Structure formats: C-alpha cells, structure tokens
ZAFITI-753149 format. One record per residue: residue in one letter; z, x, y of N, C-alpha, C in turn. Coordinates in steps of 0.05 Angstrom, whole numbers, plus 32768, in hexadecimal, padded with zeros to 4 digits. Example, Ala and Ser with C-alpha at 12.3 -4.5 7.8 and 13.67 -1.06 7.14 Angstrom:
% ZAFITI-753149
[pt a [809C 8108 7F8E] [809C 80F6 7FA6] [809C 8108 7FBE]]
[pt s [808E 8101 7FD3] [808F 8111 7FEB] [809D 8102 8001]]
END
This chain:
% ZAFITI-753149
[pt m [8000 8011 7FE8] [8000 8000 8000] [8000 8012 8019]]
[pt t [7FEF 800B 802C] [7FED 801B 8045] [8005 8016 8056]]
[pt p [8012 802C 8060] [8028 8028 8072] [801F 8019 808B]]
[pt q [8030 8008 8096] [8029 7FF7 80AC] [801E 8006 80C4]]
[pt w [802A 801E 80C9] [8022 802D 80E1] [8006 8039 80DE]]
[pt l [7FFC 803A 80C5] [7FE1 8045 80C0] [7FCC 802F 80BD]]
[pt r [7FD3 8016 80BE] [7FC0 8000 80B7] [7FA9 7FFF 80CB]]
[pt q [7FAE 8002 80E5] [7F98 8000 80F8] [7F84 8017 80F4]]
[pt v [7F8E 802E 80ED] [7F7C 8045 80E7] [7F6A 803F 80CF]]
[pt v [7F77 8035 80BA] [7F68 8030 80A1] [7F55 8019 80A5]]
[pt d [7F5D 8004 80B3] [7F4B 7FED 80B8] [7F32 7FF6 80C7]]
[pt a [7F36 8007 80DC] [7F1F 8010 80EB] [7F0D 8022 80DB]]
[pt a [7F19 8034 80CB] [7F09 8046 80BA] [7EFA 8037 80A5]]
[pt s [7F05 8020 809C] [7EF8 8011 8086] [7EE2 7FFE 8090]]
[pt g [7EDF 7FFC 80AB] [7ECB 7FEB 80B6] [7EAF 7FF5 80B0]]
[pt e [7E9B 7FE5 80B4] [7E80 7FEC 80AD] [7E76 8004 80BC]]
[pt r [7E7E 8008 80D5] [7E74 801E 80E5] [7E88 8035 80E6]]
[pt g [7E9F 8032 80DC] [7EB3 8047 80DE] [7EBD 804A 80FA]]
[pt l [7EC3 8062 8102] [7ECD 8067 811D] [7EB6 8068 8131]]
[pt i [7EBB 805D 8149] [7EA7 805B 815E] [7EB2 8067 8177]]
[pt d [7EA2 8078 8184] [7EA9 8084 819E] [7EA3 8070 81B4]]
[pt t [7EB8 8065 81C0] [7EB5 8052 81D6] [7EB9 805F 81F2]]
[pt t [7EC0 8079 81F2] [7EC6 8086 820B] [7EB1 809A 8214]]
[pt g [7E9E 80A0 8203] [7E8A 80B4 820A] [7E94 80D0 8209]]
[pt t [7EAB 80D5 81FC] [7EB7 80EF 81FC] [7EB8 80FC 81E0]]
[pt n [7EAD 80ED 81CC] [7EB0 80F6 81B0] [7E96 80F6 81A1]]
[pt p [7E85 810A 81A6] [7E6A 810A 8199] [7E6B 810D 817B]]
[pt v [7E81 8118 8170] [7E83 811C 8154] [7E7E 8102 8144]]
[pt l [7E89 80EC 814F] [7E88 80D3 8140] [7E6C 80C7 813E]]
[pt e [7E5A 80D1 814F] [7E3E 80C6 8150] [7E2A 80D7 8140]]
[pt r [7E34 80EC 8133] [7E21 80FF 8127] [7E16 80F5 810D]]
[pt t [7DFC 80F4 810B] [7DEE 80EE 80F2] [7DD8 8103 80ED]]
[pt a [7DD1 8106 80D4] [7DBD 811A 80CE] [7DA2 8112 80D9]]
[pt p [7D92 8125 80E2] [7D77 811E 80EB] [7D66 8114 80D4]]
[pt d [7D52 8104 80DA] [7D40 80F9 80C5] [7D33 8110 80B6]]
[pt g [7D35 810F 809C] [7D28 8123 808B] [7D38 813C 8087]]
[pt a [7D50 813E 8093] [7D61 8155 8090] [7D6C 8156 8074]]
[pt i [7D6E 816E 8069] [7D7B 8173 804F] [7D98 8178 8054]]
[pt v [7DA9 8166 804B] [7DC6 8168 8050] [7DD5 816D 8036]]
[pt r [7DED 8178 8039] [7DFF 817D 8023] [7E17 816B 8025]]
[pt a [7E1F 8160 800F] [7E36 814E 800F] [7E50 815D 800F]]
[pt a [7E63 8153 801F] [7E7E 815F 8021] [7E92 8149 8028]]
[pt s [7EAC 8150 8024] [7EC1 813E 802B] [7ED9 814E 8036]]
[pt v [7EE9 8140 8047] [7F02 814C 8050] [7F18 8138 804C]]
[pt l [7F30 8142 8049] [7F48 8131 8045] [7F57 812F 805F]]
[pt v [7F58 8117 806A] [7F68 8112 8082] [7F83 8105 8078]]
[pt l [7F96 8117 8074] [7FAF 810F 8065] [7FC6 810B 8079]]
[pt f [7FCE 80F2 807B] [7FE5 80EB 808C] [7FFE 80EA 807C]]
[pt g [8013 80F7 8086] [802E 80F6 807A] [8041 80E9 808D]]
[pt g [8059 80E4 8083] [806E 80D8 8093] [807B 80C0 8086]]
[pt s [8090 80B6 8092] [809E 809F 8088] [808C 8087 8084]]
[pt e [8091 8078 806F] [8081 8060 806A] [8087 804B 807F]]
[pt d [80A0 804A 8088] [80A8 8035 809B] [809F 803D 80B7]]
[pt a [8096 8029 80C6] [808E 802D 80E2] [80A7 8030 80F3]]
[pt d [80A4 803E 810A] [80B9 8041 811D] [80B6 802B 8133]]
[pt p [80C7 8017 8134] [80C3 8001 8147] [80C6 8009 8164]]
[pt t [80D0 8021 8169] [80D3 802A 8184] [80BC 803A 818E]]
[pt a [80A9 8041 817C] [8092 8052 8184] [8079 8041 8186]]
[pt q [8068 804A 8198] [804E 803C 819C] [803E 803C 8182]]
[pt g [8036 8024 8179] [8028 8021 8160] [8038 8025 8148]]
[pt g [8052 802A 814B] [8064 802D 8134] [8063 8048 8127]]
[pt v [8055 805C 8132] [8052 8076 8125] [806E 8083 8123]]
[pt p [8076 808A 810A] [8090 8096 8106] [8092 80B2 8111]]
[pt a [80AA 80BB 8118] [80AE 80D5 8124] [80A5 80EC 8111]]
[pt d [80A6 80E8 80F7] [809E 80FD 80E4] [8081 80FB 80DB]]
[pt a [8071 80EA 80E7] [8055 80E7 80DE] [8046 8101 80E5]]
[pt d [8035 8109 80D2] [8026 8122 80D6] [800B 8120 80C8]]
[pt v [7FFB 8135 80CC] [7FE1 8137 80BF] [7FDD 8153 80B6]]
[pt l [7FD1 8157 809E] [7FCE 8172 8092] [7FB4 817F 809C]]
[pt l [7FB8 8197 80A8] [7FA1 81A6 80B2] [7FA2 81C3 80A7]]
[pt t [7F8B 81CF 80A6] [7F8A 81EC 809F] [7F7C 81FB 80B5]]
[pt q [7F81 8215 80B7] [7F72 8226 80C9] [7F63 823A 80B8]]
[pt r [7F49 823A 80BC] [7F38 824A 80AB] [7F3B 8268 80B1]]
[pt a [7F37 8278 809D] [7F3A 8295 80A0] [7F26 82A0 80B5]]
[pt a [7F2E 82B3 80C4] [7F1D 82BF 80D9] [7F05 82CE 80CD]]
[pt t [7F07 82D5 80B3] [7EF2 82E4 80A6] [7EDB 82D3 809A]]
[pt l [7EDE 82B9 809B] [7EC9 82A8 808F] [7EB0 82A8 80A0]]
[pt r [7E99 82A5 8092] [7E7F 82A7 80A0] [7E7A 828E 80B1]]
[pt q [7E83 8277 80A9] [7E7F 825E 80B8] [7E99 8253 80C1]]
[pt h [7E9A 824A 80DA] [7EB2 823C 80E5] [7ECB 824D 80E3]]
[pt s [7EC9 8268 80E5] [7EE0 8279 80E2] [7EF5 8273 80F7]]
[pt g [7F0E 8273 80EF] [7F24 826E 8100] [7F28 8252 8109]]
[pt q [7F16 8240 8103] [7F18 8224 810C] [7F2D 8214 80FC]]
[pt v [7F38 8200 8109] [7F4B 81EE 80FC] [7F3B 81D8 80EF]]
[pt a [7F43 81D1 80D7] [7F34 81BD 80C7] [7F46 81AD 80B6]]
[pt f [7F3B 8196 80AC] [7F48 8188 8097] [7F42 8197 807D]]
[pt p [7F53 8195 8068] [7F4C 81A0 804E] [7F32 8192 8044]]
[pt g [7F20 81A1 8039] [7F08 8194 802F] [7EF1 81A8 802B]]
[pt g [7EDB 819E 8022] [7EC4 81B0 801E] [7EAD 81A1 8010]]
[pt a [7E9B 81B1 8005] [7E83 81A7 7FF9] [7E89 8198 7FDF]]
[pt t [7E79 8184 7FD9] [7E7B 8175 7FC0] [7E71 8186 7FA9]]
[pt d [7E80 8186 7F94] [7E78 8193 7F7B] [7E6B 817F 7F68]]
[pt p [7E5A 8188 7F55] [7E4D 8175 7F43] [7E60 8163 7F33]]
[pt e [7E78 816E 7F2D] [7E8B 815E 7F1D] [7E9B 814A 7F2E]]
[pt d [7E99 814B 7F48] [7EA7 8138 7F59] [7E99 811C 7F57]]
[pt d [7EA8 8108 7F51] [7E9C 80ED 7F4D] [7E9E 80DC 7F66]]
[pt s [7EAA 80E7 7F7C] [7EAC 80D7 7F94] [7EB5 80E9 7FAB]]
[pt p [7EB2 80E0 7FC4] [7EBD 80F0 7FDA] [7EDB 80F5 7FD8]]
[pt v [7EE9 80E1 7FCD] [7F06 80E5 7FCA] [7F0C 80FC 7FB7]]
[pt a [7EFD 80FD 7FA1] [7F00 8113 7F8D] [7EFB 812E 7F9A]]
[pt t [7EE6 8130 7FAB] [7EE0 8149 7FB8] [7EF7 8151 7FCB]]
[pt a [7F00 813E 7FDB] [7F15 8143 7FEF] [7F2F 814C 7FE2]]
[pt l [7F36 813F 7FCC] [7F4F 8146 7FBF] [7F4D 8161 7FB1]]
[pt r [7F36 8166 7FA4] [7F33 8180 7F96] [7F34 8197 7FAA]]
[pt e [7F26 8194 7FC0] [7F25 81A9 7FD4] [7F41 81AD 7FE1]]
[pt a [7F4F 8197 7FE5] [7F6A 8199 7FF1] [7F7D 81A8 7FDE]]
[pt v [7F7B 81A3 7FC4] [7F8B 81B1 7FB1] [7F84 81CF 7FB1]]
[pt e [7F6B 81D5 7FB2] [7F62 81F1 7FB2] [7F6B 8200 7FCB]]
[pt e [7F6B 81F2 7FE2] [7F71 81FF 7FFB] [7F8F 8200 8002]]
[pt t [7F9E 81EB 7FFA] [7FB9 81E9 8003] [7FCE 81E8 7FED]]
[pt g [7FC5 81E4 7FD4] [7FD7 81E2 7FBD] [7FE6 81C8 7FBB]]
[pt l [7FDD 81B3 7FC9] [7FEC 819A 7FC8] [7FE9 818D 7FAD]]
[pt d [7FFC 817C 7FA6] [7FFB 816C 7F8E] [7FEC 8152 7F94]]
[pt p [7FD5 814E 7F88] [7FC5 8136 7F8F] [7FD2 811D 7F85]]
[pt g [7FE5 811E 7F73] [7FF2 8107 7F69] [8002 80F8 7F7E]]
[pt g [8009 8106 7F93] [8019 80FA 7FA8] [8008 80EF 7FBF]]
[pt v [7FEE 80F1 7FBC] [7FDC 80E8 7FD1] [7FCF 80CD 7FCB]]
[pt e [7FD1 80BB 7FDE] [7FC5 80A0 7FDA] [7FAD 809D 7FEC]]
[pt p [7F95 809E 7FE1] [7F7D 8099 7FF2] [7F7D 807D 7FFD]]
[pt l [7F75 807A 8016] [7F75 8060 8024] [7F5A 8056 802C]]
[pt a [7F48 8068 8035] [7F2E 8060 803F] [7F1C 8078 8042]]
[pt t [7F02 8073 8042] [7EEF 8089 8048] [7EDE 8080 8060]]
[pt l [7ED8 8094 8071] [7EC7 808F 8089] [7EAA 8094 8081]]
[pt p [7E97 8089 808F] [7E7B 8091 808B] [7E78 80AF 808F]]
[pt g [7E64 80BB 8082] [7E5F 80D7 8085] [7E58 80DF 80A2]]
[pt i [7E62 80F7 80AA] [7E5C 8101 80C5] [7E4E 811C 80C1]]
[pt y [7E38 811F 80CF] [7E27 8137 80CC] [7E33 814E 80DC]]
[pt v [7E33 8166 80D0] [7E3D 817E 80DD] [7E25 8191 80DF]]
[pt p [7E18 8193 80F6] [7DFF 81A2 80F8] [7E00 81C0 80EF]]
[pt p [7E14 81D0 80F6] [7E13 81EC 80EE] [7E11 81F0 80D0]]
[pt s [7E1F 81E0 80C1] [7E20 81E3 80A4] [7E0E 81D0 8095]]
[pt r [7E03 81BC 80A3] [7DF2 81A7 8098] [7E01 8196 8082]]
[pt f [7E1B 8195 8085] [7E2B 8183 8074] [7E2C 8167 807F]]
[pt d [7E2B 8153 806D] [7E31 8138 8074] [7E4D 8133 8069]]
[pt v [7E61 8132 807B] [7E7D 8133 8073] [7E8A 8118 8073]]
[pt v [7E95 8110 805D] [7EA4 80F6 805B] [7EC2 80FC 805E]]
[pt p [7ECE 80F2 8074] [7EEB 80F4 8077] [7EF9 80DF 8065]]
[pt v [7F0C 80E8 8055] [7F1B 80D7 8044] [7F37 80D4 804F]]
[pt l [7F3F 80BC 8058] [7F59 80B7 8062] [7F6D 80B2 804B]]
[pt a [7F85 80BE 804D] [7F98 80BB 8038] [7FB4 80BD 8043]]
[pt y [7FC7 80B2 8034] [7FE3 80B3 803A] [7FF2 80C4 8026]]
[pt w [8003 80D6 8030] [8011 80E8 801F] [802B 80DB 8016]]
[pt r [8029 80CA 8002] [8040 80BA 7FFA] [8056 80CB 7FEE]]
[pt n [804F 80E0 7FDF] [8063 80F2 7FD4] [805B 810F 7FDA]]
[pt p [8063 8119 7FF2] [805A 8134 7FFB] [8063 814A 7FE8]]
[pt s [8052 815E 7FE6] [8059 8176 7FD6] [8057 818E 7FE8]]
[pt e [8061 81A4 7FDD] [805F 81BD 7FEC] [8041 81C5 7FF0]]
[pt v [803A 81CF 8007] [801F 81D9 800C] [8021 81F4 801A]]
[pt g [800B 8203 8019] [800A 821D 8026] [7FEF 8229 8021]]
[pt v [7FEA 8240 802C] [7FD1 824E 8028] [7FCE 8257 800B]]
[pt v [7FB9 824F 7FFF] [7FB4 8257 7FE3] [7FA3 8270 7FE2]]
[pt d [7F8F 8272 7FF3] [7F7D 8289 7FF3] [7F7A 8293 8010]]
[pt t [7F85 82AB 8016] [7F84 82B5 8031] [7F67 82BB 803A]]
[pt a [7F55 82BD 8027] [7F39 82C2 802F] [7F2C 82A8 803A]]
[pt e [7F39 8291 8034] [7F2E 8277 803D] [7F3D 826C 8054]]
[pt a [7F58 826E 8054] [7F68 8261 8068] [7F7D 8275 8073]]
[pt a [7F83 8272 808D] [7F98 8282 8099] [7FB3 8272 809B]]
[pt r [7FB0 8257 809E] [7FC8 8247 80A0] [7FC3 822C 8093]]
[pt v [7FD9 821F 808A] [7FD9 8203 8081] [7FF1 81F7 8090]]
[pt v [7FEB 81E2 809F] [7FFF 81D7 80B2] [8000 81B9 80B1]]
[pt r [8019 81AE 80B1] [801D 8192 80B4] [8022 818D 80D2]]
[pt v [800E 8183 80E0] [8010 8180 80FD] [801C 8164 8104]]
[pt p [8031 8163 8114] [803D 8149 811C] [8029 8138 812B]]
[pt i [8027 811F 8124] [8015 810C 8132] [801D 810A 814F]]
[pt r [8037 810A 8155] [8040 8107 8170] [8038 811F 8181]]
[pt a [8035 8136 8175] [802A 814D 8184] [800D 8149 818C]]
[pt l [7FFE 813D 8179] [7FE2 8137 817F] [7FDF 8121 8194]]
[pt l [7FF2 810E 8195] [7FF1 80F9 81A8] [7FFA 8101 81C4]]
[pt d [8009 8117 81C6] [8014 8120 81E0] [7FFD 8125 81F3]]
[pt p [7FFB 8117 820A] [7FE5 811B 821D] [7FE3 8138 8227]]
[pt n [7FFA 8146 8227] [7FFA 8162 8230] [7FEB 8174 821D]]
[pt n [7FE7 816B 8204] [7FD9 817B 81F0] [7FBC 8174 81EC]]
[pt r [7FB2 8161 81FD] [7F97 8157 81F9] [7F85 815C 8211]]
[pt f [7F6C 8162 820C] [7F57 8168 8220] [7F3D 8168 8213]]
[pt q [7F28 816E 8221] [7F0D 8173 8215] [7F06 8191 8217]]
[pt v [7EF6 819B 8205] [7EEC 81B6 8207] [7ECE 81B5 8208]]
[pt r [7EC3 81C9 8216] [7EA6 81CC 8219] [7E9D 81E6 820D]]
[pt h [7E8B 81E4 81F9] [7E80 81FB 81EB] [7E6A 8207 81FC]]
[pt p [7E67 8222 81FC] [7E51 822E 820B] [7E35 8223 8204]]
[pt a [7E32 8219 81EB] [7E18 820F 81E2] [7E14 81F2 81EC]]
[pt g [7E28 81E6 81F9] [7E24 81CB 8204] [7E36 81B6 81F8]]
[pt y [7E42 81BA 81E0] [7E53 81A6 81D5] [7E6C 81A1 81E7]]
[pt q [7E74 8188 81E9] [7E8C 8181 81F7] [7E9A 816A 81E7]]
[pt g [7EB3 816D 81E2] [7EC1 8159 81D3] [7EDF 815D 81D3]]
[pt p [7EEE 814A 81C7] [7F0B 814A 81C8] [7F18 8162 81BA]]
[pt a [7F2F 816A 81C4] [7F3E 8181 81B8] [7F5C 817C 81BB]]
[pt f [7F6A 818B 81AA] [7F87 818A 81AA] [7F92 81A6 81A8]]
[pt a [7FA6 81AC 81B8] [7FB4 81C6 81B6] [7FCF 81C1 81A9]]
[pt v [7FD2 81C7 818F] [7FEB 81C1 8181] [7FF2 81D8 816E]]
[pt d [800C 81DF 816D] [8016 81F2 8159] [8006 820C 8159]]
[pt g [7FFF 8216 8172] [7FF1 822F 8174] [7FD4 822E 816A]]
[pt m [7FC9 8216 8169] [7FAD 8212 8160] [7F9E 8201 8174]]
[pt l [7F84 8207 8176] [7F72 81F5 8185] [7F62 81E5 8171]]
[pt v [7F66 81CB 8171] [7F58 81B9 815F] [7F41 81AC 816E]]
[pt w [7F28 81B2 8167] [7F11 81A8 8176] [7EFA 81A3 8162]]
[pt g [7EE2 819E 816C] [7ECB 819A 815B] [7ECE 8182 8148]]
[pt f [7EC5 8186 8130] [7EC5 8170 811C] [7EE2 8165 8118]]
[pt t [7EF5 8177 8114] [7F10 816F 810E] [7F1C 8161 8127]]
[pt g [7F18 816C 813E] [7F23 8160 8156] [7F16 8144 815B]]
[pt g [7EFC 8142 8155] [7EEE 8129 8159] [7EF9 8113 8146]]
[pt i [7EFD 811A 812D] [7F08 8107 811A] [7F24 80FE 8122]]
[pt l [7F35 8111 8129] [7F50 810A 8131] [7F50 80F8 8149]]
[pt a [7F40 8100 815D] [7F3F 80EF 8176] [7F35 80D3 816F]]
[pt g [7F21 80D1 815E] [7F17 80B7 8156] [7F2B 80A6 8148]]
[pt l [7F3B 80B2 8137] [7F50 80A4 8128] [7F67 809B 813B]]
[pt l [7F6F 80AD 814D] [7F84 80A6 8160] [7F7B 8090 8172]]
[pt a [7F62 808F 8179] [7F58 807A 818C] [7F5A 805E 8180]]
[pt v [7F5B 805C 8166] [7F5C 8041 815A] [7F77 803C 814D]]
[pt s [7F8A 804F 8150] [7FA3 804E 8141] [7FB8 803B 814D]]
[pt g [7FB6 8035 8167] [7FCC 8027 8174] [7FE2 8039 817D]]
[pt w [7FE0 8053 8177] [7FF5 8066 817F] [7FEE 8075 8198]]
[pt e [7FD4 8075 81A0] [7FCA 8087 81B4] [7FD7 8083 81CF]]
[pt l [7FDD 8099 81DD] [7FE6 8099 81F8] [7FCF 80A1 820A]]
[pt e [7FCF 8098 8223] [7FB9 809F 8235] [7FB9 80BD 823A]]
[pt w [7FA1 80C8 8239] [7F9E 80E5 823E] [7F86 80EA 8251]]
[pt d [7F86 8101 825D] [7F72 8107 8272] [7F57 8110 8265]]
[pt t [7F45 80FD 8262] [7F2B 8104 8257] [7F1A 8114 826A]]
[pt d [7F22 8116 8283] [7F13 8125 8297] [7F1C 8143 8298]]
[pt d [7F30 8149 8288] [7F3A 8165 8286] [7F27 8174 8272]]
[pt i [7F14 8182 827D] [7F00 8190 826C] [7F03 81AE 826F]]
[pt r [7F07 81BC 8259] [7F0D 81D8 825A] [7EF8 81E8 824A]]
[pt d [7EF4 8201 8252] [7EE3 8213 8244] [7EEE 8219 8228]]
[pt l [7EDD 8217 8214] [7EE7 821B 81F9] [7EF3 8237 81F4]]
[pt e [7EE4 824C 81FC] [7EEE 8267 81F7] [7F08 826C 8205]]
[pt t [7F0A 8263 821E] [7F23 8266 822D] [7F3A 8257 821F]]
[pt s [7F34 823F 8215] [7F49 822F 8207] [7F52 823D 81EE]]
[pt l [7F3F 8248 81DF] [7F47 8256 81C6] [7F59 826E 81CC]]
[pt a [7F52 827D 81E1] [7F62 8294 81E9] [7F7E 828B 81F3]]
[pt t [7F7F 8275 8202] [7F99 826C 820C] [7FAB 8263 81F5]]
[pt v [7FA1 8255 81E2] [7FB1 824C 81CB] [7FBA 8264 81BB]]
[pt g [7FA9 8278 81B8] [7FB1 8290 81A9] [7FC7 829F 81B7]]
[pt e [7FC5 82A1 81D2] [7FDA 82AE 81E1] [7FF5 82A0 81DE]]
[pt g [7FF4 8285 81DF] [800C 8276 81DC] [8019 827B 81C1]]
[pt l [8009 827D 81AB] [8014 8282 8191] [8020 829E 818F]]
[pt d [8013 82B2 819C] [801E 82CD 819C] [8039 82CE 81AA]]
[pt q [803C 82BF 81BF] [8055 82C0 81CE] [806C 82B2 81BF]]
END
C-alpha cells in the first residue's frame, strides 16, 4: 500500500503522460528520442524512504525522515563522471521489466536488499541524448530499509540518502545553465550538485507532490561555477 504522503506523486506518475513541465523550467521532462534514432533501454530506481505515516504538521504530510536514495558517479567514468544519479543502468537481456532492471542495478551499485523495496509506478521513458538511453524511472517505497554503500569504487564515489526536506528547501534550489545551452533545475544538497536528468526528475516529482515550497526559478547560475561552489563547501 502506498504511504499517504506519496500518493500524489504516484498518481501523477501513473497518469497517461507522466510528469509534465508547466513552468517552462524543466526540459528533461519533455525529452523524447528523435524519429529513427537507435536507442538503448535503461531504468533508474527512484527510491523514497521514511515513515509510512504522514506528518500532519508538514505541507503535503511529508514526514521529517523522508528521503531519496542517490549515488555520485566516480570521477574516472567515461560518461557522466562525478554526476549525481539515481541507481540504475542499461537493461540486460535477462531483465523482464523496467522494474527488474532498476532493482538489479540498485543492488549492484548500492548493495540494497531488494526484498525491502516496494515498486509503486513507472514513468514513461525519458531520452538522454549523450548516451542515447531511453530511461524509465521506477518509483518505489523503501518499506524495509537495508544498509547501503559504495559497492564498486570504480563506478560510484558515494551512496547517499538525501532528506526530502533538504531538496524542498528554497535556499537549496535554483537553475543551472550549461555552456552548451542546457538550462534546468538543480539542487545543492549534502555537498553535491544535483542537476541534469536527476535534477529534472526530482523537480518534476516535487512539483506534483503537494510538498513543494515556492522557490526562485529566476535564480539562474553557471553550471561550472555551481559545481565548484558545492565542492568548496564540501571541503570546508
């Protein structure tokens, strides 16, 4: 059973169109593969943890201990090095569904026990141009959390349970602009800059959650400067 505080997120994700950008600030949600493009199937696990009971004093009922599982990719990887991501990856031939791919990859990357994970919904695939993946986000609730951590240092630098309330804090939210022209939502949390695909998915989910606090969408920052600033904060 879906926790009450997650129901709006799941209902929106389960709709025919999935998440929709109504603000013009989240291009990730609109990405589809070009006609005739050869794409590769992939999935990511968007795993929410926290108390099953809603907090009646919080906007949307989000409990104080609610969090989401993220990883930071190793700096030595050829693609998306150092970026913050949901656990996930390419579909293997033996995977019988996007859920199977997301859970298998999460186990390989974080060591989590999949028996404690309750899948709730899948979003329509979102195209990622640099890798040509069509990525299906799998929403899930961590009903029985297990210990997690970096399994392979060649793949990941960190595995982090990021508090939802930190993501909701307007002081941690802004947009970033990539030198190549991309502009989209970002979060500065726990010494990490969450942007791009992961930032777009998180922003899209928060927008329909009922938890979201108003934030300054006109605060647009240079990506490279933002990465350096977050890194300096972590060092200090």
